[in-house]
ZABAFI-386348 format. One record per residue: residue number from 1; residue in one letter; x, y, z of N, C-alpha, C in turn. Coordinates in Angstrom, 3 decimals. Layout:
N
 resi resn     n.c1     n.c2     n.c3    ca.c1    ca.c2    ca.c3     c.c1     c.c2     c.c3
  NUM    A        X        Y        Z        X        Y        Z        X        Y        Z
...
//
This chain:
65
 resi resn     n.c1     n.c2     n.c3    ca.c1    ca.c2    ca.c3     c.c1     c.c2     c.c3
    1    M    8.684  -28.848  -12.161    9.332  -27.610  -12.523   10.729  -27.942  -13.026
    2    A   11.023  -27.464  -14.232   12.319  -27.764  -14.841   13.394  -26.861  -14.261
    3    K   14.524  -27.452  -13.946   15.661  -26.679  -13.431   16.614  -26.417  -14.582
    4    T   17.129  -25.195  -14.626   18.120  -24.876  -15.655   19.475  -24.754  -14.990
    5    S   20.483  -25.108  -15.744   21.845  -25.008  -15.207   22.265  -23.537  -15.207
    6    P   23.229  -23.186  -14.377   23.698  -21.797  -14.359   24.185  -21.323  -15.734
    7    G   24.851  -22.196  -16.478   25.313  -21.825  -17.813   24.159  -21.486  -18.745
    8    E   23.111  -22.329  -18.719   21.930  -22.088  -19.558   21.226  -20.805  -19.132
    9    F   21.149  -20.588  -17.838   20.518  -19.372  -17.323   21.221  -18.136  -17.874
   10    F   22.550  -18.096  -17.802   23.289  -16.928  -18.279   23.190  -16.773  -19.796
   11    R   23.078  -17.875  -20.530   22.868  -17.781  -21.977   21.507  -17.147  -22.279
   12    Q   20.502  -17.545  -21.503   19.175  -16.966  -21.688   19.165  -15.476  -21.323
   13    V   19.858  -15.132  -20.256   19.951  -13.721  -19.847   20.620  -12.910  -20.944
   14    R   21.716  -13.436  -21.504   22.428  -12.726  -22.566   21.531  -12.561  -23.800
   15    A   20.754  -13.596  -24.142   19.854  -13.521  -25.299   18.764  -12.469  -25.075
   16    E   18.211  -12.429  -23.877   17.167  -11.442  -23.576   17.737  -10.027  -23.538
   17    T   18.939   -9.881  -22.998   19.566   -8.567  -22.925   19.851   -8.036  -24.322
   18    A   20.161   -8.900  -25.264   20.415   -8.477  -26.644   19.162   -7.908  -27.293
   19    K   17.972   -8.281  -26.812   16.709   -7.793  -27.372   16.332   -6.407  -26.853
   20    V   16.977   -5.963  -25.794   16.632   -4.689  -25.180   17.038   -3.545  -26.110
   21    V   16.135   -2.586  -26.262   16.454   -1.378  -27.024   16.887   -0.331  -26.009
   22    W   18.179   -0.051  -25.953   18.718    0.866  -24.969   18.506    2.303  -25.425
   23    P   18.215    3.219  -24.486   18.021    4.619  -24.881   19.342    5.259  -25.305
   24    T   19.218    6.274  -26.145   20.414    6.990  -26.567   20.864    7.927  -25.452
   25    R   22.084    8.416  -25.576   22.607    9.345  -24.570   21.737   10.597  -24.492
   26    K   21.262   11.069  -25.649   20.404   12.262  -25.685   19.097   12.010  -24.928
   27    E   18.492   10.834  -25.140   17.240   10.503  -24.448   17.452   10.436  -22.936
   28    V   18.565    9.859  -22.511   18.857    9.760  -21.076   19.043   11.149  -20.476
   29    M   19.776   12.011  -21.178   20.015   13.360  -20.670   18.716   14.167  -20.601
   30    M   17.879   14.058  -21.627   16.606   14.784  -21.628   15.704   14.302  -20.488
   31    T   15.662   13.004  -20.283   14.856   12.452  -19.199   15.383   12.916  -17.844
   32    A   16.697   12.918  -17.677   17.290   13.360  -16.415   16.977   14.824  -16.151
   33    V   17.070   15.659  -17.179   16.761   17.088  -17.018   15.297   17.263  -16.644
   34    L   14.407   16.535  -17.304   12.979   16.640  -16.983   12.690   16.185  -15.553
   35    V   13.374   15.154  -15.105   13.176   14.680  -13.729   13.626   15.748  -12.738
   36    V   14.764   16.379  -12.991   15.258   17.429  -12.098   14.292   18.613  -12.077
   37    I   13.802   19.016  -13.254   12.858   20.136  -13.325   11.571   19.815  -12.574
   38    M   11.021   18.626  -12.809    9.753   18.267  -12.159    9.905   18.121  -10.649
   39    T   11.014   17.553  -10.184   11.191   17.425   -8.738   11.378   18.798   -8.097
   40    T   12.022   19.724   -8.796   12.169   21.087   -8.272   10.815   21.776   -8.180
   41    I   10.017   21.668   -9.243    8.688   22.288   -9.238    7.815   21.685   -8.141
   42    L    7.821   20.365   -8.028    7.006   19.729   -6.983    7.511   20.073   -5.589
   43    G    8.825   20.147   -5.425    9.386   20.535   -4.128    8.939   21.926   -3.728
   44    L    8.997   22.872   -4.674    8.543   24.238   -4.387    7.047   24.284   -4.093
   45    F    6.268   23.508   -4.843    4.828   23.461   -4.615    4.505   22.957   -3.212
   46    F    5.105   21.828   -2.840    4.818   21.267   -1.522    5.376   22.143   -0.403
   47    F    6.484   22.830   -0.651    6.996   23.783    0.331    5.979   24.902    0.550
   48    G    5.397   25.398   -0.551    4.385   26.453   -0.443    3.141   25.978    0.286
   49    V    2.668   24.795   -0.043    1.476   24.249    0.616    1.756   24.036    2.098
   50    D    2.912   23.487    2.418    3.272   23.248    3.809    3.383   24.562    4.580
   51    S    3.973   25.567    3.949    4.101   26.874    4.601    2.732   27.496    4.850
   52    A    1.830   27.363    3.885    0.483   27.919    4.052   -0.258   27.214    5.189
   53    F   -0.214   25.889    5.214   -0.874   25.167    6.300   -0.242   25.492    7.655
   54    S    1.072   25.645    7.681    1.748   25.985    8.922    1.281   27.352    9.429
   55    A    1.161   28.313    8.528    0.698   29.646    8.915   -0.739   29.587    9.427
   56    I   -1.574   28.810    8.761   -2.969   28.671    9.195   -3.038   28.072   10.592
   57    V   -2.272   27.012   10.834   -2.287   26.361   12.149   -1.755   27.319   13.215
   58    R   -0.673   28.046   12.908   -0.133   29.014   13.883   -1.171   30.078   14.228
   59    N   -1.905   30.582   13.209   -2.919   31.586   13.463   -4.068   31.018   14.283
   60    L   -4.468   29.789   14.020   -5.535   29.161   14.805   -5.100   28.963   16.257
   61    I   -3.853   28.536   16.451   -3.350   28.356   17.814   -3.277   29.692   18.530
   62    A   -2.885   30.748   17.826   -2.813   32.085   18.430   -4.197   32.569   18.834
   63    L   -5.230   32.210   18.076   -6.591   32.611   18.431   -7.058   31.927   19.710
   64    I   -6.656   30.677   19.870   -7.074   29.899   21.034   -6.354   30.358   22.291
   65    S   -5.076   30.687   22.163   -4.269   31.035   23.346   -4.644   32.365   23.912
//
């Protein structure tokens, strides 16, 4: 296994980083907004499902008691 010197390693990292196509500010903002919207929708969905199951379990326990 060939060992590379720290200097060579950082040169390779810099060369690879130059190849990266970075997103534009608009793309980052749109993605962030979509993530916030989707997490809000999923949070509300799971809150509703959890509330429904909780009500079902409470009613079942009330029937038994």
